[in-house]
Structure formats: C-alpha cells, structure tokens
SETI-176397 format. One record per residue (C-alpha): residue number from 1; residue in three letters; x, y, z. Coordinates in pm, 1 decimal. Example, Ala and Ser with C-alpha at 12.3 -4.5 7.8 and 13.67 -1.06 7.14 Angstrom:
BEGIN
SITE  nr rest       c1       c2       c3
SITE   1  ala   1230.0   -450.0    780.0
SITE   2  ser   1367.0   -106.0    714.0
***
This chain:
BEGIN
SITE  nr rest       c1       c2       c3
SITE   1  met   1027.3   1634.7   1599.9
SITE   2  asn   1072.9   2014.9   1601.8
SITE   3  asn    929.3   2082.5   1251.6
SITE   4  pro    577.2   1998.0   1159.6
SITE   5  ser    572.2   1642.4   1034.7
SITE   6  cys    396.8   1512.4    729.8
SITE   7  leu     77.8   1327.2    817.4
SITE   8  val     42.0    985.4    655.9
SITE   9  trp   -291.6    806.8    660.5
SITE  10  leu   -279.6    433.3    727.1
SITE  11  pro   -607.5    239.5    721.5
SITE  12  ala   -702.3     19.6   1014.1
SITE  13  asp   -799.5   -343.5    984.3
SITE  14  his  -1124.3   -462.3   1145.7
SITE  15  arg  -1067.3   -774.7   1361.8
SITE  16  leu  -1241.6   -980.7   1623.4
SITE  17  leu  -1000.9  -1037.7   1910.9
SITE  18  gly  -1026.8  -1243.6   2229.3
SITE  19  glu  -1117.9  -1591.8   2334.9
SITE  20  glu  -1376.1  -1790.9   2141.6
SITE  21  gly  -1722.3  -1680.0   2250.3
SITE  22  his  -1591.7  -1362.9   2405.9
SITE  23  gln  -1452.2  -1179.2   2104.7
SITE  24  met  -1482.3   -810.4   2061.3
SITE  25  pro  -1427.4   -590.2   1751.5
SITE  26  phe  -1095.5   -405.9   1736.6
SITE  27  leu   -927.1   -164.7   1498.8
SITE  28  val   -573.8   -279.7   1429.1
SITE  29  leu   -269.6   -127.6   1263.8
SITE  30  gly     57.3   -324.5   1227.2
SITE  31  asp    343.5   -167.1   1426.4
SITE  32  lys    589.3   -223.5   1133.8
SITE  33  tyr    395.0      4.4    904.9
SITE  34  ala    354.4    289.7   1157.7
SITE  35  arg    726.4    249.8   1247.4
SITE  36  ala    834.5    262.8    882.3
SITE  37  val    643.9    600.0    853.7
SITE  38  gln    781.0    740.6   1182.6
SITE  39  val   1134.4    608.0   1162.7
SITE  40  gly   1190.5    560.8    791.9
SITE  41  met   1007.8    876.6    678.1
SITE  42  lys   1039.4   1098.9    992.0
SITE  43  ala    664.0   1148.3    945.2
SITE  44  gln    354.9   1104.4   1166.3
SITE  45  pro    131.5    799.6   1096.6
SITE  46  val   -235.7    872.3   1153.3
SITE  47  val   -542.6    651.7   1174.3
SITE  48  phe   -895.5    778.1   1130.7
SITE  49  ala  -1098.7    537.1   1340.9
SITE  50  leu  -1418.0    412.4   1178.0
SITE  51  ala  -1359.2    623.5    867.8
SITE  52  ser  -1580.3    522.4    574.4
SITE  53  ala  -1591.8    603.4    204.1
SITE  54  gln  -1814.6    900.4    260.2
SITE  55  his  -1543.7   1060.4    481.7
SITE  56  val  -1263.2   1028.2    225.4
SITE  57  pro  -1298.1   1367.1     57.7
SITE  58  gln  -1284.2   1556.6    388.6
SITE  59  leu  -1013.8   1343.8    550.7
SITE  60  leu   -782.8   1344.1    249.7
SITE  61  gly   -754.5   1724.3    290.0
SITE  62  leu   -595.3   1675.4    630.1
SITE  63  val   -304.7   1446.3    522.6
SITE  64  asp      0.7   1457.2    301.4
SITE  65  gly      5.7   1096.3    189.6
SITE  66  val   -165.1    755.8    212.0
SITE  67  leu      4.7    423.9    284.8
SITE  68  leu   -205.9    121.4    208.6
SITE  69  thr    -74.7   -147.5    432.1
SITE  70  gly    -60.5   -524.6    418.2
SITE  71  ser   -296.8   -732.9    623.6
SITE  72  pro   -383.6  -1091.3    706.3
SITE  73  ser   -719.9  -1028.0    533.1
SITE  74  asn   -779.3  -1047.7    156.0
SITE  75  val   -976.3   -818.9    -73.5
SITE  76  his  -1324.2   -972.4   -111.1
SITE  77  pro  -1335.1  -1136.3   -457.0
SITE  78  ser  -1677.9   -988.3   -526.7
SITE  79  his  -1497.2   -670.3   -607.1
SITE  80  phe  -1353.8   -842.6   -916.0
SITE  81  asn  -1660.4  -1060.4   -986.3
SITE  82  glu  -1554.4  -1381.4   -834.6
SITE  83  gln  -1676.5  -1610.0   -556.4
SITE  84  val  -1474.1  -1675.6   -240.4
SITE  85  ala  -1236.5  -1961.6   -331.4
SITE  86  asp  -1123.2  -2042.2     30.5
SITE  87  pro  -1379.5  -1953.2    305.7
SITE  88  ser  -1119.9  -2022.1    573.0
SITE  89  leu   -922.3  -1711.3    473.4
SITE  90  pro   -996.3  -1385.5    655.6
SITE  91  leu  -1180.7  -1103.9    475.8
SITE  92  asp  -1237.7   -740.1    577.7
SITE  93  gly  -1532.2   -585.6    396.9
SITE  94  glu  -1524.1   -259.4    593.2
SITE  95  arg  -1163.7   -202.6    500.6
SITE  96  asp  -1244.6   -279.6    135.3
SITE  97  thr  -1524.9    -15.6    133.1
SITE  98  leu  -1289.3    246.6    261.6
SITE  99  thr   -963.9    167.1     76.4
SITE 100  leu  -1114.1    112.1   -267.9
SITE 101  ala  -1272.1    458.2   -250.8
SITE 102  leu   -951.4    601.9   -103.6
SITE 103  val   -742.3    471.6   -395.8
SITE 104  arg   -966.1    639.8   -654.6
SITE 105  ala   -963.1    966.9   -456.5
SITE 106  cys   -586.0    969.6   -416.1
SITE 107  val   -539.5    922.2   -791.3
SITE 108  glu   -796.4   1188.2   -877.3
SITE 109  gln   -659.0   1444.7   -630.0
SITE 110  gly   -287.9   1370.4   -676.5
SITE 111  val   -235.5   1261.7   -315.8
SITE 112  pro     88.7   1061.7   -274.7
SITE 113  leu      2.4    692.4   -253.6
SITE 114  leu    213.3    390.5   -160.7
SITE 115  gly     59.8     44.2   -162.2
SITE 116  ile    212.8   -261.5     12.8
SITE 117  cys     91.2   -621.2    -26.6
SITE 118  arg   -285.1   -598.4     37.5
SITE 119  gly   -250.9   -229.7    -46.5
SITE 120  phe    -86.8   -325.6   -379.6
SITE 121  gln   -380.4   -553.5   -444.7
SITE 122  glu   -635.1   -287.3   -338.6
SITE 123  ile   -500.3    -40.9   -592.3
SITE 124  asn   -524.0   -296.3   -871.9
SITE 125  val   -880.7   -392.9   -784.8
SITE 126  ala  -1001.6    -33.7   -722.2
SITE 127  leu   -881.5     63.9  -1068.4
SITE 128  gly  -1040.8   -237.8  -1245.7
SITE 129  gly   -796.9   -526.1  -1216.8
SITE 130  ser   -840.1   -877.0  -1076.2
SITE 131  leu   -654.2  -1114.9   -845.0
SITE 132  his   -546.4  -1478.6   -827.6
SITE 133  gln   -698.7  -1588.8   -498.0
SITE 134  arg   -449.6  -1879.7   -470.5
SITE 135  val   -128.6  -1794.2   -659.1
SITE 136  his     31.5  -2125.6   -559.0
SITE 137  gln   -236.6  -2317.5   -750.4
SITE 138  gln   -189.0  -2131.0  -1073.5
SITE 139  pro     13.1  -2325.2  -1339.5
SITE 140  gly    363.9  -2193.7  -1379.3
SITE 141  leu    348.8  -1966.8  -1073.1
SITE 142  met    562.4  -2017.5   -755.4
SITE 143  asp    431.6  -2047.1   -402.5
SITE 144  his    480.4  -1693.3   -279.0
SITE 145  arg    362.3  -1756.3     75.0
SITE 146  glu    596.3  -1720.2    372.8
SITE 147  pro    764.4  -2028.9    509.6
SITE 148  met    544.0  -2144.1    800.7
SITE 149  gly    699.9  -2248.3   1132.7
SITE 150  arg    995.0  -2018.2   1082.5
SITE 151  ser   1088.8  -1715.4   1291.9
SITE 152  val    963.8  -1373.1   1187.4
SITE 153  glu   1317.8  -1275.3   1082.9
SITE 154  glu   1330.2  -1579.0    853.8
SITE 155  gln    989.3  -1511.4    710.7
SITE 156  tyr   1078.5  -1153.8    622.6
SITE 157  ala   1417.6  -1248.3    480.8
SITE 158  pro   1474.4  -1223.5    105.8
SITE 159  gln   1297.6  -1507.5    -77.3
SITE 160  his   1312.2  -1437.1   -449.5
SITE 161  glu   1435.8  -1193.3   -709.3
SITE 162  val   1237.0   -921.0   -872.0
SITE 163  ile   1332.3   -798.8  -1217.1
SITE 164  phe   1260.6   -424.9  -1278.0
SITE 165  glu   1209.1   -232.6  -1599.3
SITE 166  ala   1527.8    -64.6  -1701.8
SITE 167  gly   1515.9    313.8  -1625.0
SITE 168  ser   1226.7    272.4  -1388.5
SITE 169  val   1203.8    430.6  -1046.8
SITE 170  phe   1241.6     89.1   -889.6
SITE 171  ala   1557.9     22.0  -1078.1
SITE 172  asn   1684.3    358.1   -961.0
SITE 173  trp   1586.9    295.9   -596.1
SITE 174  ala   1740.8    -53.7   -604.6
SITE 175  gly   2053.8     62.1   -793.0
SITE 176  ser   2000.5   -232.7  -1030.8
SITE 177  thr   1735.0   -393.4  -1250.6
SITE 178  arg   1731.4   -684.8  -1002.0
SITE 179  ala   1681.1   -707.3   -633.6
SITE 180  met   1600.2   -977.7   -379.6
SITE 181  val   1279.4   -923.6   -179.2
SITE 182  asn   1075.7  -1097.4     86.4
SITE 183  ser    757.2  -1283.3     -9.5
SITE 184  leu    455.6  -1330.3    224.7
SITE 185  his    134.4  -1339.9      3.9
SITE 186  gly   -110.4  -1598.1   -107.4
SITE 187  gln   -287.4  -1376.0   -355.7
SITE 188  gly   -148.6  -1178.2   -652.3
SITE 189  ile   -238.3   -989.0   -961.8
SITE 190  ala   -423.6  -1186.5  -1229.3
SITE 191  arg   -531.6   -897.3  -1459.7
SITE 192  leu   -348.8   -564.4  -1425.9
SITE 193  ala   -578.2   -265.6  -1418.7
SITE 194  pro   -566.1    -63.6  -1744.7
SITE 195  ser   -436.5    251.8  -1567.9
SITE 196  leu   -143.0     69.0  -1411.4
SITE 197  arg    199.1    -10.6  -1566.9
SITE 198  ala    396.4   -307.8  -1436.6
SITE 199  leu    756.6   -214.0  -1335.7
SITE 200  gly    872.5   -529.2  -1175.1
SITE 201  his    815.4   -902.8  -1206.3
SITE 202  ala    899.1  -1216.9  -1006.7
SITE 203  pro   1092.7  -1487.5  -1193.1
SITE 204  asp    759.0  -1660.8  -1262.5
SITE 205  gly    618.8  -1355.5  -1430.8
SITE 206  leu    389.3  -1240.7  -1142.9
SITE 207  val    361.6   -861.0  -1120.5
SITE 208  glu    547.3   -739.7   -811.8
SITE 209  ala    564.8   -362.2   -865.8
SITE 210  phe    369.0   -107.8  -1060.1
SITE 211  glu    295.5    263.5  -1108.5
SITE 212  val    -29.9    451.3  -1181.0
SITE 213  arg     10.1    575.9  -1539.4
SITE 214  gly     13.4    963.9  -1563.1
SITE 215  ala    -23.8   1007.7  -1189.5
SITE 216  gln     -7.3   1372.2  -1059.9
SITE 217  ser    213.5   1263.1   -772.0
SITE 218  phe    387.6    960.9   -622.7
SITE 219  ala    167.6    655.7   -699.3
SITE 220  tyr    352.0    324.9   -668.5
SITE 221  ala    287.6    -11.2   -502.9
SITE 222  val    475.2   -337.6   -434.5
SITE 223  gln    375.4   -689.2   -357.4
SITE 224  trp    652.3   -751.4   -107.4
SITE 225  his    712.4   -582.2    234.6
SITE 226  pro    967.6   -297.0    219.1
SITE 227  glu    834.3   -162.7    553.4
SITE 228  trp   1010.3   -441.4    739.0
SITE 229  arg   1299.6   -260.8    909.0
SITE 230  cys   1319.1    -34.8    603.9
SITE 231  trp   1607.4    163.1    752.3
SITE 232  glu   1828.6   -144.0    743.8
SITE 233  thr   1790.6   -209.3    363.5
SITE 234  pro   1901.9     73.2    130.7
SITE 235  phe   1657.8    -28.0   -146.4
SITE 236  tyr   1362.6    -24.1     98.7
SITE 237  ala   1481.4    298.1    261.2
SITE 238  ala   1497.8    460.4    -83.2
SITE 239  ile   1129.5    381.1   -149.8
SITE 240  phe   1020.9    547.5    175.7
SITE 241  glu   1250.5    841.3    113.0
SITE 242  ala   1092.9    902.4   -223.3
SITE 243  phe    752.5    872.7    -66.7
SITE 244  arg    857.0   1120.5    202.5
SITE 245  lys    967.3   1380.0    -52.4
SITE 246  ala    633.6   1354.3   -232.0
SITE 247  cys    447.8   1392.3    104.0
SITE 248  glu    666.9   1689.3    193.1
SITE 249  ala    575.3   1858.5   -140.5
SITE 250  arg    208.0   1809.6    -68.8
SITE 251  arg    251.1   1944.3    287.3
SITE 252  val    401.5   2266.2    145.6
SITE 253  arg    109.0   2293.7    -95.0
SITE 254  arg   -144.4   2234.9    186.2
SITE 255  ser     12.0   2502.5    403.8
SITE 256  gln    -12.8   2772.4    134.7
SITE 257  pro   -305.1   3008.1    194.8
SITE 258  ile   -586.8   2987.7    -60.6
SITE 259  glu   -684.5   3317.9   -213.7
SITE 260  leu  -1058.5   3347.1   -250.1
SITE 261  pro  -1206.2   3510.9   -567.5
SITE 262  gly  -1230.6   3889.6   -521.4
SITE 263  ser   -979.6   3893.4   -227.6
SITE 264  leu   -709.0   4079.7   -417.8
SITE 265  gly   -724.1   4445.8   -358.5
SITE 266  ala  -1002.9   4418.2   -107.5
SITE 267  ala  -1022.7   4700.2    149.2
***
C-alpha cells in the first residue's frame, strides 16, 4: 500500500491453547476479520496486545475505526444481571472488560464502529441491553446456530432472510429490503438498548441489525458474519466500503494539525 492506510482496531480473544494439562494463554484474532479489513477495506488491522479499559482513551487516538469481531466466547451474563445458563460455553471476561468500555468510548468520541456477532452483542450490552443466552430455547424463535458437522463453506452459506427497514442504510447496501445471510450464533438480543434502533430482523423477529441513534459517525452492527469473504458478496462488500469511508474521514481529521490556544500570530 503506497498511501498511509487507515488503522482499524480489532480486539483479541483470550484463549487457553494446547494439550490438556499443558495449556498456555494466547491472544487470538480470527484471520477472516483481519483479512476483511485488509482486503475488503484496503486498511491495516491492528491489535493492541493486553490492552485494558484504562488504555482505551489513549489507544483510540491512534486508530481510525474499531471492528468488534465475533468469537467462540460469549459476553458474561453478569453484565446484564443474569446467571450463566450453560457453564459449558466459553466466556472471556478480559475481553468483556475491554470491549464494553471501548463501545462507550467510540460512541462518545465519534469513532467509526462496526460490530459483528459477539461485537453486535457487546454493543447492545455496553449500552444497557440484554441477551437471550440460548436463542433456540426461546418460544417462537428459530435455532440460529450453524449446522454442525458441515464444511466451513456450508456453515457460512446463507441460512435465512433478514428484513430491513425501508430507507435504512442496510436496505441501501443490500439493494433491497430483504437479503439472505449466514447464521452462526447461539445468543441474541433480548432487550435492545435504549440508544439503539433496530434496522433488520430475522423472520422470527430477532434483531439482526441496528444503528446507534444520533451517532456522530458510522456506528452499526450485525448479528451475522459479513466478514466471510466479503469481497465475494456485493452486500457484504458494501458494508465494509461504507465503514472504510468513515474510517478515511477520521484519518483525515486525525492528520490535521491541532492549533493550540495562543498559537495564532505567535512570533
């Protein structure tokens, strides 16, 4: 890349990897998310290893956008006043501590923000919403989990329709008020945070896309996975292109010199 690239912050997952009894902690980032940023946006994905909530104000000043990725782990239900429903499912408290603070800071500072799957759920929880811990056990809701035992290509293939609000950015990106999307999640939105507006629903009524009301910049999230080979699907590519433009605008603002009080006319 000849021109300076936008820098997009992606949070790392905290995992124990290795054989039983010999596991070690690792920081993990899914390749498909980093590749969507680099290939789909022509931007540079960055990870701040071991970043915590206290580092957010300083680190946000170094980047042009934040992409909250999906993850095998779930948001700990204590953040929406519930007990863990299924102890066998993975959690990541260190990521929660970082990302929930990161969401609030992005909204306050107008930093472009895109949430995907877990990131979608993180934004909702950070702003005061709650989650269904087991969507498939809720009356009237479908099983939104990926088909097990299938190939990765089959798991990320379109599974169900999403119906978008007419005139919304999602309808514009999709070129229609309806689009087929993949579905690989066990949790989903129960109570939408007051500052969010639902822009897309699954056929069973589950919220699949939203915006942050009155956001100063790009602030959208989706429950499905548009990062999966986003350059091959025009709808998914349009989401990342819009995110790129918002990040480019912030990069221009960041590069402008700041005039200190009293600097004008100084000798």
